[in-house]
Structure formats: C-alpha cells, structure tokens
Phi, psi and omega in degrees: 000125179286160181303322184288351175260349186273122179250131187235133177254127182236118173273149182069034188289340183276354180282181182302307180292316183299315181293321177292320181292320177300314180298317180298311184287325178296321178296339180255020171071019170283149179265117188251134167240130182246140174260126177219175183297327179233136179272156175208188185283353186268057179054037178248141172231154176276168177299323179297316179295324179296312185285339182256350182252191178251150180220131183248024180291144180276328183233133175249128178243120185256105179252339186298142179159184179260127181287165179301128181271103184290345178265353178055046182254348186275148179285148182299328180295328178297317178292320180299316180294313186283321188257337180254300185297317179296319179297317180300314182294319179295319180292322177300320178294322177299316182299330181270355184266179176268359181297151186256334185226141178235124179245119181251124178273098177268223181194153173298340179290347173286342180263314185196144174273330177230145185234130170252121184084233182235132180279129178232161182298335182279350179292143179291123181298140179210058180288152181242334185273157176304324179297307181297320180296319181292324178292318180295320179300318178293318178304313184294327176296318180293317184287338183289337186220060178296117183288140181294135178082005180235158178250139177232118181247122176255116182257132177244087178281153168272202185299116181271139179219158179167183180299132182090001181288138176232135180155212186297326180297321178297320180296317178295319181298318178299324178297312181295321183298331180283353178078019181281146175290149180271112189273357186251025186294339182285346179277129178255129180207175175218134182228143174266144176231168179223115175292140179299330178293321178291322177298313181296324178299314180295314181298319178300317179295321180292333178298338178286341171078018183270341181281150177289153177300152177153188180261132181226127175276146180236128177199156171294165185293324186248151173259156178230153173277162176299324176299318177301316182296315179298317179297319177300319180295318178298315180300323185294336179246014177068034181235129177276119183277137174274128180254123178260119180265074179274141181309128178305325180295323177293317179298317180296324178295316178297323179296325178292324173297322178297325177300318185282318187266357180071035181278160180303323178264110176232178186297321181295314180293322178299318180297315181299324184281336189242350183285159174267142177208088183254129187244129178281134181241015187295322185300313183292322181291321179292317181296315182273350182054053181233161170247128181295135188285339186239126176279165190301313183293315180299316180296318180293321178298319178298318179293314181300318180294334179287342178291000000 
C-alpha cells in the first residue's frame, strides 16, 4: 500500500508527540485525521464525532492520555480514567473497525520506575507510580485480546524530546542559562533519551504493518550522563559550565533538609537528576531492520537549540 493510500487516525494529536507526528507523516503524503477535544476544519474530529461517525483509517495511533506528573500530585483515579479506560474504549472501537494496525503509546514507566543495568522488554514489569500502573494496565488489556488479522504495537518510549518539548529538559536548561555551577557533578549515571525524529521514524515504519504485534521499547542508540547533558546545554549557548564535585553523601544530607523545609533540592528531585535509566532499543531496530537516523547527542543539541 502506497503512502497516498494510507489513512491514519491519531488520538491526542494536539500534544507534543501528536503535532510532531502529524507533521512528519503529512510530509510523506499520509492522510491524517486527528481526534482532539474540539474539532475544526483542519482534519480534526471530536471524540463525540469519532464515536458517532464512520472512520476508514487503516492505522489507529493512540496518544491521548495523562502525561507523567513530575510533582506526583494527581490521584490514581485520574490516571486510570485517562490512560486505562480511554484506551480500552478506543481499542474496543478499533477491534470492531476495518482498520488493520493499532499503535499504543505507552511508556518505559510501565516497566520500571528505577533501572539497574539495562531495561529490556523481557524484564518483569514492576511500576510503582499511578502513571506507570495505569499504562501497564492498558497494555495488558490490549495484549489479552489480540484481534485476528490485526496488528497491535505497544511502544514504550523513554524521555522524548524535540522542538516544542516542555518538561525536565527545559528546567535544566533554565538552570544552565542562569550561569549557575552544577553542584551534582560527583554523581555518575547514564540515561537514555529519545529524539522525536527517531520516534516518528519508527511509527512510520510500523504504519506499514509488517512487524509482528508486541511490546517495543524506544530509545536513542547512546546514553548520556546528566553531566554530559549539562555540558551540551552550556555549549549550545556558548557558556562554559562550572562543575562542582561535592561529596554525594553531603548532597543527600542537604536533600533531606529539602524534604523537611520544602526546598528546590529534595530527595525525590535528587534521585531524578542523578539516577541511571538506560533503555535497550535492539528489538525494534532488529524487527524493522532500520538504523535510527539521529544519534543521541545530535538530537539533544537540536532540542536544546529550540529552547
């Protein structure tokens, strides 16, 4: 099937991933219909219009849901409704449709909140947060009833970044931009990231429907330390960052004070900034027989410059 015959339905199209994916696929002559809260003339339909109308898309991509709450303030029921119940209803409609492929954007957080070594698809899932639990619950619903003659792809991306990205990378960039020294340089870690270009490349290949159904982790080929990331940010604005190698035990003591006093540096934030989280991407590359077009450093530099 040629690209100009391929019709794709994307839920959550107005978000960061959705808008980038729409632009990527439209440039390659795919016909896109997006589901958003409000419909308009730009190939958008509302959820009500979706459930009450007809749809002839060949591929359904489900991005809609509640993103990871970095402040951990949301109730578990909010995640269940947005990430589990909505996914189930959307997938049930897919099963009754003529569409051939379903792509669900899950998360590595459905597998683990913390990683020792390298995270692989074969590892036993053990999420702890409401976000990760709701994503895993949705995954299991999809895998429990794989429809005959259809493909179901569950994607577990790590931290996605690109132009228009908002989140932890922006916060770090703002820190570097202020010219402050980096006080956590003594911590050694490695983290996986995912360029939006690499994500779009994989999704485009999956739209062709040749890969077997299953769970696939998504990450750039190389991991970087937080120190590497801070240095890249400094280079991007022509500023040499000062790295302070303060004893980790001293930093942890200050973080505990932060827990009590409500300071910016607390134990939770310290863990997020210094922990290792390396994600294996071999399965998706081997299955699709592709080489990811953007390496980790190039992709991150492109994202940082967009800030």
